[in-house]
ROZA-908040 format. One record per residue: y, x, z of N, C-alpha, C in turn; residue in three letters. Coordinates in pm, 1 decimal. Each point is the difference from the previous one (the first is absolute). Layout:
<recs>
[[Y,X,Z],[Y,X,Z],[Y,X,Z],ALA] ...
</recs>
This chain:
<recs>
[[5424.4,9719.2,6085.1],[-6.4,-85.8,-95.2],[-95.8,-129.4,36.2],UNK] [[66.0,-99.1,-29.9],[-68.6,-130.7,56.8],[-139.1,-18.1,-77.8],UNK] [[-84.4,-37.6,72.5],[-140.6,-33.7,-49.1],[40.3,-177.9,-94.2],UNK] [[-103.9,-40.0,-54.9],[-43.0,-154.4,-66.4],[-80.6,-12.2,-37.0],UNK] [[-38.7,-146.6,-34.8],[-144.0,-43.8,-112.0],[37.9,-0.5,-105.7],UNK] [[-37.6,36.1,-66.9],[77.8,2.1,-182.6],[-125.8,-77.3,-52.3],UNK] [[19.7,-118.4,-69.6],[-96.6,-79.3,-87.4],[65.0,6.3,-119.5],UNK] [[-84.8,-14.6,-116.4],[79.3,-65.5,-171.4],[-91.3,-76.2,-69.8],UNK] [[69.6,-101.2,-21.0],[-46.5,-131.3,-83.0],[45.7,42.8,-82.1],UNK] [[-99.5,-33.8,-169.7],[50.9,-65.6,-123.7],[-55.8,-136.0,-20.9],UNK] [[82.5,-38.1,-105.8],[-24.6,-136.1,-11.4],[79.0,33.2,-122.4],UNK] [[-26.9,-201.7,-61.8],[69.0,-43.3,-147.7],[125.9,-81.9,58.0],UNK] [[116.7,35.0,-66.2],[85.8,-153.2,41.2],[-80.4,-127.2,-80.8],UNK] [[26.3,-134.6,128.4],[-37.3,-108.4,-76.5],[152.4,-39.6,-54.1],UNK] [[-6.2,-0.9,-145.3],[84.5,-74.7,-41.6],[33.5,44.9,-127.2],UNK] [[80.9,-137.7,-112.5],[-23.6,48.0,-108.6],[110.8,70.5,12.1],UNK] [[51.8,80.7,-170.1],[116.2,68.7,1.7],[122.1,-43.0,34.6],UNK] [[24.4,-133.8,-29.8],[96.9,-36.0,19.1],[62.9,-35.0,148.4],UNK] [[-87.5,54.4,99.4],[20.9,-58.2,131.4],[-62.2,157.4,99.8],UNK] [[3.6,73.0,-137.5],[-7.4,133.2,136.1],[91.0,85.9,55.6],UNK] [[128.7,-27.3,-52.6],[151.7,8.1,84.9],[-14.7,-45.9,122.1],UNK] [[-39.9,-151.1,15.8],[13.2,-76.5,73.6],[-128.3,84.2,132.3],UNK] [[-121.6,-2.9,-41.0],[-80.6,29.4,61.9],[19.8,149.3,70.6],UNK] [[67.7,95.9,-73.8],[65.1,116.0,51.2],[55.4,19.5,143.2],UNK] [[147.0,-114.5,-58.5],[59.5,-44.5,107.4],[-33.7,-20.3,117.6],UNK] [[-115.6,-97.0,2.8],[-57.8,-32.2,99.3],[-87.8,81.1,97.0],UNK] [[-109.0,136.7,-69.5],[-46.3,91.6,69.7],[103.8,60.7,66.6],UNK] [[125.2,24.4,-60.9],[105.4,92.3,34.8],[27.1,-101.5,139.1],UNK] [[43.6,-145.9,5.2],[72.6,-45.7,99.6],[-128.8,15.1,153.2],UNK] [[-134.3,-12.7,-44.7],[-115.6,3.6,96.4],[-28.4,161.3,57.0],UNK] [[46.9,130.8,-111.7],[9.0,110.9,48.1],[99.5,43.4,96.8],UNK] [[137.3,-80.3,-23.2],[109.4,12.2,100.8],[-36.6,-51.3,103.4],UNK] [[-72.0,-130.8,11.2],[-1.6,-103.1,151.0],[-83.6,130.4,54.9],UNK] [[-118.1,12.1,-31.1],[-100.5,96.7,66.6],[55.5,145.3,71.6],UNK] [[73.9,32.4,-96.4],[96.2,150.1,24.1],[86.2,-25.5,146.6],UNK] [[77.3,-128.5,-36.4],[91.7,-6.4,110.6],[-90.8,-57.9,153.9],UNK] [[-63.0,-54.3,-51.8],[-62.2,-4.2,181.6],[-64.2,142.3,20.0],UNK] [[-26.4,109.7,-57.3],[-7.5,74.1,27.9],[-182.3,51.1,-20.2],UNK] [[-70.0,-47.5,-81.9],[-123.3,-57.8,4.3],[-40.7,92.8,-113.3],UNK] [[60.0,25.0,-110.9],[-44.2,82.5,-57.6],[134.8,77.0,-70.3],UNK] [[-83.4,135.9,-71.8],[118.3,85.4,-64.5],[-120.5,20.5,-156.0],UNK] [[68.5,91.8,-99.7],[-32.5,-27.4,-70.5],[55.8,22.8,-183.8],UNK] [[-119.2,-21.4,-117.5],[67.6,-10.1,-117.2],[-117.4,-82.7,-105.9],UNK] [[85.6,-123.3,-20.2],[-45.9,-52.0,-99.8],[48.0,0.0,-196.8],UNK] [[-114.3,62.5,-57.5],[-11.4,20.8,-121.0],[-49.9,-97.4,-83.6],UNK] [[106.6,-48.0,-94.8],[-12.9,-131.0,-104.4],[-28.0,37.3,-175.4],UNK] [[-72.1,-28.8,-48.9],[6.6,2.1,-127.4],[-94.3,-38.2,-113.1],UNK] [[26.4,-13.3,-103.9],[-130.7,-55.6,-72.8],[-89.8,-101.8,44.9],UNK] [[72.0,-72.6,96.8],[-23.8,-100.4,70.4],[-162.9,21.0,118.2],UNK] [[76.9,117.7,47.7],[-91.8,39.1,90.3],[72.5,63.3,97.2],UNK] [[-63.6,-48.1,171.1],[88.4,64.9,101.6],[-96.2,124.8,51.0],UNK] [[53.1,63.4,41.1],[-61.4,104.8,77.6],[93.6,15.6,138.4],UNK] [[-38.4,1.0,104.2],[99.0,-45.3,149.1],[-86.6,66.4,100.3],UNK] [[75.2,130.6,26.2],[-47.9,107.8,132.7],[92.9,-36.0,80.4],UNK] [[-54.6,-40.8,118.8],[37.6,-69.2,106.1],[-31.2,59.6,144.6],UNK] [[122.4,72.3,85.7],[-64.5,53.9,118.0],[57.4,-79.1,84.2],UNK] [[-97.8,-21.1,134.7],[57.8,-5.1,119.2],[-25.3,78.9,126.5],UNK] [[125.3,20.5,91.4],[-20.6,56.2,99.5],[6.7,-46.2,121.9],UNK] [[-15.0,-151.0,2.6],[-44.3,-70.6,123.4],[-127.9,-67.3,31.7],UNK] [[-59.5,11.8,-120.0],[-152.7,-83.1,7.7],[30.3,-152.0,-88.9],UNK] [[-109.1,-93.2,43.0],[35.7,-109.5,-91.1],[-46.2,7.5,-167.9],UNK] [[-70.7,135.8,-33.9],[-26.1,-39.6,-132.3],[-94.6,-84.5,-60.8],UNK] [[-77.1,-34.2,98.3],[-107.6,-88.1,-12.0],[68.2,-133.8,-34.5],UNK] [[46.6,-34.0,47.4],[109.9,-120.2,-35.9],[33.1,-8.8,-152.7],UNK] [[81.7,122.2,19.9],[63.3,68.3,-150.7],[-109.3,-47.1,-143.7],UNK] [[-117.4,71.5,49.5],[-63.6,17.8,-95.0],[-41.9,-133.4,-82.9],UNK] [[-48.2,-88.2,150.0],[-12.9,-209.6,-9.3],[112.3,-22.1,-122.9],UNK] [[100.6,14.4,53.7],[108.0,-90.7,-39.6],[1.6,67.2,-181.1],UNK] [[0.0,127.0,-38.9],[18.2,90.0,-126.3],[-130.9,-89.0,-42.6],UNK] [[-121.9,13.2,36.7],[-121.1,-109.9,-104.5],[18.1,-142.4,-18.9],UNK] [[88.1,-37.6,93.9],[28.9,-149.1,-38.3],[162.6,-45.3,-59.7],UNK] [[70.7,97.5,-42.5],[123.6,-9.8,-27.4],[-7.0,-76.5,-143.5],UNK] [[79.1,-88.6,-24.0],[-16.2,-122.0,-92.2],[45.0,109.2,-177.0],UNK] [[56.6,76.2,29.1],[70.0,24.7,-154.1],[-59.4,138.4,-58.6],UNK] [[-77.2,30.7,55.2],[-120.6,98.4,-56.5],[-156.4,-40.8,-17.2],UNK] [[-77.1,35.4,-63.2],[-151.7,19.9,0.2],[-80.7,149.4,-10.6],UNK] [[-113.4,-30.5,-10.7],[-76.6,124.6,-2.8],[69.6,86.5,102.5],UNK] [[-31.4,-36.9,116.7],[79.8,126.6,93.0],[-117.6,72.2,32.7],UNK] [[-4.9,135.6,26.8],[-31.0,72.2,36.4],[21.6,118.8,62.2],UNK] [[-77.7,54.7,137.2],[83.2,74.2,91.0],[-104.5,109.8,-38.7],UNK] [[89.7,112.9,-56.9],[-64.4,159.5,-60.7],[51.0,120.8,92.2],UNK] [[15.1,-25.5,87.3],[57.4,129.7,105.5],[-6.6,-78.6,118.5],UNK] [[21.9,43.7,115.6],[-21.3,4.5,157.4],[-41.1,73.0,90.2],UNK] [[125.3,72.5,62.0],[-29.5,92.0,71.5],[59.4,-34.1,115.4],UNK] [[-25.8,13.4,138.3],[118.2,17.9,115.9],[3.8,142.2,55.9],UNK] [[111.7,16.5,80.2],[37.5,114.8,47.4],[31.5,81.8,-93.8],UNK] [[87.1,-18.4,-67.5],[64.1,92.3,-83.0],[146.7,12.3,-22.5],UNK] [[45.0,103.7,-47.1],[151.6,35.9,17.0],[43.1,-135.3,-111.4],UNK] [[98.6,-68.2,85.2],[101.4,-60.9,-48.9],[55.3,61.1,-151.2],UNK] [[32.9,-46.4,-68.2],[72.7,59.2,-115.3],[155.2,-107.2,-56.3],UNK] [[-18.0,-123.1,48.8],[135.6,-120.5,-5.6],[81.6,-45.1,144.6],UNK] [[61.7,6.9,-53.5],[123.5,-34.7,116.6],[18.9,-152.5,-38.5],UNK] [[15.2,-32.0,-77.0],[22.6,-134.7,-73.0],[-122.3,-64.4,-86.3],UNK] [[69.9,-140.8,-52.7],[-91.3,-33.6,-152.0],[96.0,-33.2,-73.0],UNK] [[-37.2,50.1,-127.0],[63.2,-18.2,-145.8],[-76.7,-42.8,-87.4],UNK] [[52.8,-49.7,-123.6],[-104.0,-24.9,-126.8],[52.7,117.6,-68.9],UNK] [[-95.2,31.3,-107.2],[28.2,75.5,-141.2],[-80.6,-40.1,-107.7],UNK] [[83.3,0.7,-120.9],[-35.7,-60.8,-131.6],[-51.2,111.2,-91.7],UNK] [[-126.3,4.9,-30.5],[-75.0,61.5,-57.2],[37.0,65.2,-132.2],UNK] [[103.4,-30.7,-43.6],[76.2,16.7,-167.4],[71.8,52.8,-4.8],UNK] [[93.3,-10.0,144.9],[90.8,106.2,20.2],[-14.4,121.5,67.4],UNK] [[-71.8,29.9,42.2],[-37.7,103.8,75.3],[-83.5,102.5,-67.5],UNK] [[108.4,107.2,-19.0],[-67.2,150.3,-82.2],[-135.9,52.4,78.0],UNK] [[-40.1,-10.1,85.3],[-98.6,70.5,82.6],[-120.0,-100.1,4.3],UNK] [[18.1,-97.0,-28.3],[-105.6,-92.1,-26.8],[-48.7,-11.3,-143.1],UNK] [[104.0,6.2,-92.8],[-65.4,15.3,-128.7],[-16.5,112.7,-38.3],UNK] [[28.2,125.5,91.4],[-97.3,113.0,-15.1],[-174.6,7.6,-11.7],UNK] [[-1.3,-45.6,144.4],[-129.9,-39.7,44.5],[-30.2,-80.7,-114.0],UNK] [[12.0,-98.6,-43.1],[-71.7,-130.4,-55.6],[-8.4,122.2,-166.0],UNK] [[61.7,63.5,-50.2],[4.3,106.3,-118.9],[-90.5,79.1,-12.6],UNK] [[-28.6,84.3,117.0],[-45.0,146.4,54.7],[-160.3,-82.4,-0.2],UNK] [[-33.9,-148.9,53.5],[-181.8,-51.2,-42.1],[38.7,-63.7,-128.6],UNK] [[80.4,7.9,-10.7],[-26.9,-93.2,-156.7],[-16.1,-130.2,-8.7],UNK] [[44.2,-82.8,98.9],[-1.1,-130.1,4.8],[105.6,-72.9,-105.7],UNK] [[-34.5,-97.9,-38.7],[26.0,-90.4,-98.9],[177.0,-72.6,65.6],UNK] [[-63.3,-52.9,131.6],[80.7,-63.4,105.9],[-1.2,12.3,152.6],UNK] [[76.2,-17.5,66.5],[-34.5,37.6,131.7],[-92.7,-120.9,49.3],UNK] [[-130.3,71.0,52.9],[-94.9,-80.3,58.5],[-63.9,22.7,98.0],UNK] [[9.9,-1.0,126.8],[-26.2,30.2,132.3],[-112.6,23.1,46.0],UNK] [[-83.3,-119.6,-68.3],[-139.9,-14.0,2.6],[-119.8,113.2,-43.5],UNK] [[58.0,99.8,-115.2],[-43.7,122.9,-22.8],[-12.8,107.3,129.9],UNK] [[90.9,-40.4,89.1],[67.5,102.2,165.0],[-177.7,13.2,37.4],UNK] [[-37.4,86.8,7.5],[-113.2,53.5,110.5],[-17.9,152.6,38.4],UNK] [[-76.2,48.7,93.4],[-19.1,86.7,28.5],[128.1,121.9,0.8],UNK] [[-54.4,121.0,-71.4],[103.5,75.6,-4.1],[128.7,-16.9,-75.9],UNK] [[20.6,-110.3,-75.8],[73.5,-48.1,-117.8],[74.9,-117.3,73.1],UNK] [[-39.7,-66.7,134.5],[87.1,-47.1,113.9],[110.5,95.6,68.7],UNK] [[-132.5,126.0,61.6],[92.4,54.5,38.2],[106.1,88.3,-51.6],UNK] [[-18.1,11.3,-127.8],[91.5,76.9,-75.7],[144.1,-130.1,-1.8],UNK] [[-31.2,-97.9,-3.3],[128.6,-130.4,-26.8],[71.3,4.0,102.4],UNK] [[-65.4,-20.5,124.1],[-8.3,3.8,128.0],[170.0,129.2,10.5],UNK] [[-46.5,147.3,-29.0],[132.8,80.7,19.2],[86.0,-66.4,-73.8],UNK] [[-4.5,-105.7,-129.3],[103.5,-6.7,-78.8],[93.2,-127.6,96.2],UNK] [[-73.4,-54.6,72.9],[29.4,-111.3,50.1],[98.0,42.7,130.4],UNK] [[-39.5,83.7,63.6],[77.4,75.4,134.6],[119.3,46.9,-94.3],UNK] [[-22.5,57.4,-97.1],[142.9,64.9,-28.9],[113.7,-70.8,9.3],UNK] [[-0.9,-163.7,8.5],[105.1,-102.9,10.9],[-8.7,-31.3,133.4],UNK] [[-79.8,69.2,106.7],[38.8,-50.0,175.4],[144.8,86.1,40.2],UNK] [[31.1,-87.0,97.7],[136.8,59.0,66.6],[-21.1,97.1,48.6],UNK] [[-119.5,54.9,74.0],[12.0,113.1,44.0],[33.1,130.5,-100.4],UNK] [[-51.6,-30.1,-133.8],[9.7,119.1,-104.4],[143.6,-43.9,-68.4],UNK] [[103.0,-50.4,41.7],[117.0,14.2,-54.5],[-10.6,-48.4,-180.3],UNK] [[-80.8,-43.7,-64.9],[-17.7,-34.2,-154.9],[13.1,-131.9,-14.8],UNK] [[13.5,-107.0,98.7],[32.2,-133.3,-35.2],[32.8,-31.2,-97.5],UNK] [[-58.9,-75.3,-170.9],[105.3,-10.2,-67.1],[-54.4,-132.3,-37.4],UNK] [[75.8,-126.8,68.2],[-52.0,-101.0,33.4],[66.4,-134.0,-90.0],UNK] [[-84.8,-31.3,-97.5],[44.9,-138.8,-66.4],[-1.7,-117.1,24.6],UNK] [[54.0,-108.1,101.6],[-48.8,-79.3,1.6],[-34.6,-110.1,-91.1],UNK] [[-56.6,-114.0,43.9],[-37.7,-116.1,-148.7],[123.1,-44.2,-23.0],UNK] [[102.8,-24.2,66.3],[137.8,-63.4,-86.3],[-16.6,110.7,-169.4],UNK] [[-36.4,128.6,26.4],[47.0,53.2,-146.2],[-83.7,-64.3,-111.0],UNK] [[-130.5,-71.5,-22.7],[-58.9,-87.7,-15.1],[47.9,-114.8,-64.6],UNK] [[65.5,-43.2,99.9],[77.3,-152.3,9.9],[134.1,2.4,-96.8],UNK] [[97.1,96.5,47.7],[97.2,29.9,-73.1],[-21.7,59.8,-158.8],UNK] [[-125.3,63.8,-19.5],[-12.1,21.1,-133.3],[-41.8,-127.0,-101.0],UNK] [[-84.2,-88.0,71.7],[-22.2,-137.9,-65.2],[134.4,-101.3,-4.8],UNK] [[97.3,31.8,89.2],[99.6,-92.9,3.8],[77.6,77.6,-114.3],UNK] [[9.8,115.3,-13.8],[70.5,65.0,-66.2],[-7.4,-50.9,-180.3],UNK] [[-153.1,-24.4,16.2],[-77.6,-21.8,-162.0],[14.6,-162.4,7.4],UNK] [[13.7,-85.7,57.9],[53.7,-121.1,13.1],[152.1,-2.6,-35.3],UNK] [[90.8,58.6,74.3],[103.3,22.6,-12.4],[40.7,13.6,-161.0],UNK] [[-60.3,114.5,-76.1],[23.5,62.7,-124.7],[-60.6,-110.2,-119.6],UNK] [[-71.1,-96.5,51.1],[-57.7,-86.3,-87.6],[123.1,-84.5,-6.0],UNK] [[84.0,-72.7,141.1],[75.6,-88.6,-45.1],[121.9,51.1,-59.7],UNK] [[4.6,136.7,41.8],[146.3,75.7,-137.4],[-14.9,5.1,-131.8],UNK] [[-193.6,-23.9,-46.6],[24.5,5.4,-139.5],[-23.1,-138.8,-58.6],UNK] [[7.1,-118.5,88.2],[19.7,-127.9,-0.8],[106.9,-20.7,-24.5],UNK] [[104.7,26.7,35.5],[151.6,-21.9,54.9],[67.8,27.3,-154.0],UNK] [[-50.0,79.5,-87.3],[93.7,-33.4,-77.1],[-12.4,-102.5,-115.3],UNK] [[-157.0,-16.8,-13.6],[-40.3,-102.1,-84.8],[68.3,-129.6,60.7],UNK] [[22.3,-38.1,131.5],[30.2,-128.3,69.9],[141.0,23.3,-45.9],UNK] [[75.8,77.9,11.5],[140.2,-28.6,-41.6],[14.1,-35.7,-136.0],UNK] [[-49.4,110.4,-72.0],[-24.5,-78.4,-143.0],[0.1,-162.4,-25.6],UNK] [[-99.2,-21.5,107.4],[-40.4,-131.2,-41.2],[135.5,-122.8,60.8],UNK] [[42.8,48.3,104.2],[152.2,-92.9,41.1],[117.2,15.0,-121.8],UNK] [[-11.4,148.8,-47.1],[86.3,-0.4,-70.5],[57.4,-73.5,-160.4],UNK] [[-179.7,-9.9,-21.2],[-15.4,-52.3,-154.9],[36.7,-193.8,63.0],UNK] [[-68.4,-43.8,130.6],[10.6,-118.0,38.1],[128.4,-25.0,-31.7],UNK] [[96.4,65.2,56.9],[154.7,-39.7,28.3],[51.3,4.3,-148.2],UNK] [[10.1,91.3,-79.7],[-7.6,-24.2,-138.3],[9.0,-128.5,-32.9],UNK] [[-113.6,-34.2,-26.8],[-114.2,-98.9,-60.0],[155.5,-141.7,76.0],UNK] [[-20.9,-10.0,138.9],[59.4,-104.6,23.0],[115.5,-36.7,-57.0],UNK] [[56.7,180.1,-1.5],[152.3,-60.1,-66.8],[26.7,-32.9,-100.2],UNK] [[-125.6,49.7,-108.8],[48.8,0.5,-136.9],[-64.6,-151.3,12.2],UNK] [[-79.5,-93.4,61.2],[-8.6,-143.7,-30.3],[67.5,-57.7,73.8],UNK] [[77.9,39.4,112.0],[108.8,-80.1,79.2],[87.8,2.0,17.9],UNK] [[25.7,171.0,26.4],[155.3,38.6,-15.8],[68.6,-33.8,-117.8],UNK] [[-35.0,17.1,-118.6],[133.9,-22.5,-88.1],[56.8,-136.0,-3.8],UNK] [[-90.8,-86.8,-13.4],[100.3,-141.5,54.1],[50.7,9.9,112.5],UNK] [[-2.6,66.1,102.5],[78.5,-34.4,139.3],[136.1,108.2,-55.1],UNK] [[1.5,50.9,-54.7],[90.8,107.1,-33.6],[116.3,-76.3,-179.2],UNK] [[-89.0,-100.0,2.4],[92.7,-58.4,-101.2],[-8.8,28.3,-144.8],UNK] [[-92.5,101.6,-15.3],[-24.7,56.0,-106.0],[-138.8,-22.3,-70.0],UNK] [[3.4,-99.0,-120.8],[-148.2,-51.0,-82.0],[-28.2,83.3,-68.6],UNK] [[-102.0,27.4,-19.4],[-86.1,71.0,-79.8],[57.6,-0.5,-130.8],UNK] [[2.6,-127.9,-34.3],[85.0,-47.0,-180.8],[116.5,83.0,-18.3],UNK] [[73.5,21.4,124.6],[130.8,72.0,-38.4],[-17.6,179.4,-33.3],UNK] [[-125.5,43.2,31.0],[-47.4,114.1,-50.4],[-8.5,32.5,-137.6],UNK] 
</recs>
């Protein structure tokens, strides 16, 4: 198995709730760009406004990547919590996972009685335990259940469409009522029927 350098950064998403989907999309695009250039593999885990990002590099250049992560504008409170060289590679590609959709992550959260996902609590033996969960998503373990950022985007789009659908019956009722009133006011005379004849 090929060796690599592995680092883990944690951070907080720099966006209001309404912009979270766009921010996650930006993380995804940049992560894929790094992977396509064969610079990094790994897993980005997001949820509850937090990011847990495990990078692997087999070709060096990790120092440059660390600088990029520390100055990346879409997150803040960046913290390097794991940094090891010459370790066995666990990932052949780069992927994203959403905390709320993953049973393994939720089991870990429940086991340790966290109210929400908070990677800033990971340290020592707890971090080691969590890393084993993360490795289970690696391609080498054939258990990758990746859910990209589009799931969050589609979810929000679905909510917007439901909102539009809820408004549609009301809008049609207003249009129908306007038509009926117009017919009463203007239509009777047009068809030669006077109200006095009724």
